[in-house]
C-alpha positions as CSV (number, residue, x, y, z in Angstrom):
1,M,17.4,70.6,63.7
2,G,15.8,74.1,63.5
3,W,15.4,77.2,65.7
4,V,13.5,76.9,69.0
5,D,13.9,80.5,69.9
6,K,15.8,83.6,68.7
7,G,19.6,82.6,68.9
8,V,18.8,79.0,70.1
9,L,19.2,76.0,68.2
10,G,17.2,72.8,68.7
11,I,18.2,69.2,67.7
12,V,15.5,66.5,68.1
13,W,17.5,63.2,68.7
14,S,16.7,59.8,67.5
15,D,15.5,58.9,70.9
16,G,13.0,61.6,71.0
17,H,15.3,64.0,73.1
18,K,14.8,67.6,72.3
19,G,18.3,69.2,72.5
20,V,18.6,72.9,73.2
21,Y,21.7,75.0,72.1
22,P,22.1,78.7,72.6
23,V,24.5,79.5,69.7
24,R,26.7,81.8,71.8
25,Y,27.0,78.7,74.3
26,L,28.2,76.7,71.3
27,R,30.6,79.2,70.2
28,Q,32.0,79.5,73.7
29,H,32.4,75.8,73.9
30,C,34.1,75.2,70.4
31,P,36.1,71.9,70.5
32,C,38.6,73.0,67.9
33,A,42.4,72.9,69.0
34,A,42.3,76.8,69.0
35,C,39.6,76.9,71.4
36,T,39.9,73.9,73.6
37,D,43.1,72.3,74.9
38,E,43.3,69.0,73.1
39,W,44.9,67.1,76.2
40,T,43.0,68.5,79.1
41,G,39.6,69.7,77.5
42,E,40.2,73.0,79.1
43,L,38.6,75.9,77.2
44,R,41.3,78.3,75.7
45,L,38.7,80.5,74.4
46,K,37.5,83.0,77.1
47,P,33.7,83.4,77.2
48,D,34.0,87.2,76.9
49,D,36.0,86.8,73.9
50,V,32.6,85.6,72.0
51,P,30.6,88.7,71.1
52,L,27.1,89.0,72.6
53,L,25.7,89.1,69.0
54,I,27.2,85.9,67.7
55,M,25.4,84.4,64.8
56,L,25.5,81.0,63.2
57,Q,25.8,81.5,59.4
58,D,26.0,78.0,58.2
59,V,25.9,74.4,59.1
60,E,27.4,71.5,57.5
61,P,27.6,67.9,58.2
62,V,30.8,66.1,58.7
63,G,30.4,62.5,57.7
64,R,27.7,60.8,59.6
65,Y,29.2,61.9,63.1
66,A,29.3,65.7,63.4
67,L,28.6,69.0,62.5
68,R,30.7,72.0,61.5
69,F,29.4,75.5,62.1
70,K,30.5,78.6,60.5
71,W,30.1,81.6,62.8
72,S,29.7,85.4,62.3
73,D,33.0,86.1,63.9
74,G,34.5,84.1,61.0
75,H,35.4,80.9,63.0
76,D,34.7,77.7,61.4
77,T,37.2,75.0,62.4
78,G,35.3,73.5,65.2
79,I,33.8,70.1,64.3
80,Y,31.0,69.3,66.9
81,S,30.4,65.4,67.2
82,Y,26.9,64.3,67.9
83,T,28.2,62.7,71.1
84,F,29.7,66.2,72.3
85,L,26.5,68.0,71.2
86,R,24.3,65.5,73.1
87,R,26.6,65.8,76.3
88,I,26.4,70.0,76.2
89,C,22.8,69.9,75.8
90,Q,21.4,73.2,77.8
91,C,17.8,71.9,78.0
92,D,16.1,72.0,81.5
93,V,16.2,68.1,82.0
94,C,20.1,68.0,81.0
95,Q,21.0,71.3,82.7
96,P,18.4,72.0,85.5
97,V,20.5,74.6,87.2
98,K,22.1,76.8,84.6
99,P,25.5,78.1,85.2
100,E,25.8,82.1,85.6
101,Q,26.9,83.4,82.1
102,P,29.2,86.2,82.6
103,K,28.2,89.3,81.0
104,S,30.4,90.4,78.0
105,R,31.2,94.0,77.2
106,R,31.9,93.1,73.7
107,L,28.8,93.6,71.5
108,L,30.2,92.5,68.2
């Protein structure tokens, strides 16, 4: 795991795949119960609720199956399983057509 660009986290998986994860995208898709409905998987967190300048302050492993991120907005309850992270990879192979990201008015 490391930085591939400013604000973009990279993970090299055991099969050699190079995952790409913009940090704002990761925060917008937090899997915790406050941000994502546990039953439907629908996002409760609105994309515009995440500041444009969100920063990743810390990463810690959760067992051997997930990572927990601590964000500059104070949020830290999401546990991102490796399966989930692999599924939401934003590289050009996994996401050849990128969805249009809504523009936020909220800077911080």
